[in-house]
C-alpha positions in Angstrom: 66.9 -25.8 67.0 66.7 -26.1 63.0 65.4 -29.0 61.4 67.8 -31.0 59.2 65.4 -30.0 56.1 65.7 -26.3 57.0 69.6 -26.7 57.4 69.7 -28.4 54.0 67.8 -25.6 52.5 70.0 -22.9 53.8 73.0 -24.8 52.8 71.6 -24.9 49.2 70.5 -21.1 49.2 74.1 -20.3 50.3 75.5 -22.5 47.7 73.4 -20.8 44.7 74.2 -17.4 46.2 77.9 -18.2 46.2 78.0 -19.6 42.7 76.2 -16.5 41.3 78.7 -14.2 43.0 81.5 -16.4 41.5 80.0 -16.4 38.1 80.3 -12.6 38.0 83.2 -10.7 36.4 82.2 -7.7 38.3 82.3 -5.3 35.1 85.9 -6.0 34.3 85.3 -4.5 31.1 82.8 -1.6 32.4 85.7 0.8 32.9 87.2 0.7 29.4 85.0 3.1 27.9 81.4 4.1 28.1 80.8 2.7 24.3 81.8 -0.6 25.4 79.7 -0.4 28.4 76.7 0.7 26.3 77.4 -2.1 23.9 77.1 -4.9 26.6 74.2 -3.2 28.0 72.5 -3.8 24.6 73.3 -7.5 24.0 70.4 -9.4 23.3 70.1 -13.2 22.6 66.8 -15.1 21.7 66.5 -15.8 25.4 66.3 -12.2 25.9 68.8 -9.5 27.3 72.2 -10.6 28.6 71.9 -7.6 30.9 75.3 -6.2 31.4 78.9 -7.2 31.4 78.7 -7.5 35.2 76.4 -10.4 34.7 78.5 -12.4 32.5 81.7 -14.2 32.9 84.8 -14.8 30.8 85.4 -18.2 29.6 88.6 -19.8 29.0 89.2 -21.5 25.5 89.3 -24.8 27.4 86.0 -24.3 28.7 83.9 -24.1 25.6 83.6 -25.8 22.5 81.8 -25.6 19.2 80.7 -28.8 17.3 78.3 -29.1 14.4 77.0 -25.4 14.9 76.4 -26.0 18.6 78.0 -24.9 21.6 78.9 -26.4 25.1 80.4 -24.4 27.9 81.8 -25.7 31.2 81.2 -23.6 34.6 82.9 -24.7 37.6 83.7 -28.2 36.4 80.1 -28.8 34.9 79.3 -28.9 31.1 76.2 -27.2 29.9 74.6 -27.3 26.4 74.2 -23.6 25.0 70.6 -23.3 23.6 70.9 -22.3 19.8 68.7 -19.1 20.6 71.3 -18.1 23.5 74.1 -17.6 21.0 75.1 -14.2 20.2 76.1 -13.9 16.4 77.2 -10.2 16.1 80.9 -9.0 16.4 82.8 -9.7 19.7 84.0 -6.3 20.7 86.0 -7.9 23.8 87.4 -10.8 21.7 87.1 -13.3 24.9 84.3 -15.9 25.1 81.8 -14.6 27.6 78.7 -16.7 29.2 75.9 -15.4 31.2 74.5 -18.1 33.1 71.0 -18.3 34.6 70.5 -20.2 38.0 67.3 -21.0 39.2 65.3 -23.6 40.7 65.3 -25.9 37.8 69.2 -25.5 37.5 71.3 -23.7 35.4 70.6 -22.8 31.9 72.7 -20.4 29.5 71.1 -17.0 28.8 73.8 -15.6 26.4 77.1 -16.9 25.1 79.3 -14.7 23.0 82.0 -17.1 21.4 85.2 -15.7 21.0 88.1 -16.7 18.7 89.9 -19.8 20.2 93.5 -19.1 20.4 
């Protein structure tokens, strides 16, 4: 019989896995053109490569904001400050705000944020 600690650990790991899967848009932009996929793959913030479109998620306008040159983004009802070095400043070729969260043992941080235009 599993101990309560082992059961709690299993639930925590399952939750992290489900969060990670839910955060992916599964390459919704990848099929549009090889150039767009290549552009996604080349995105790089001060925190490192964003990796690809499949690792990022589109964010609704109500789930991000900018104030005083700093950004906040809401994922699954939780707001996160976006580190300045995670903000991508180049042109946004897809128009939508996208975020690349990084979930680790210390919690969630934002690896990349591609601001869109609020409509």
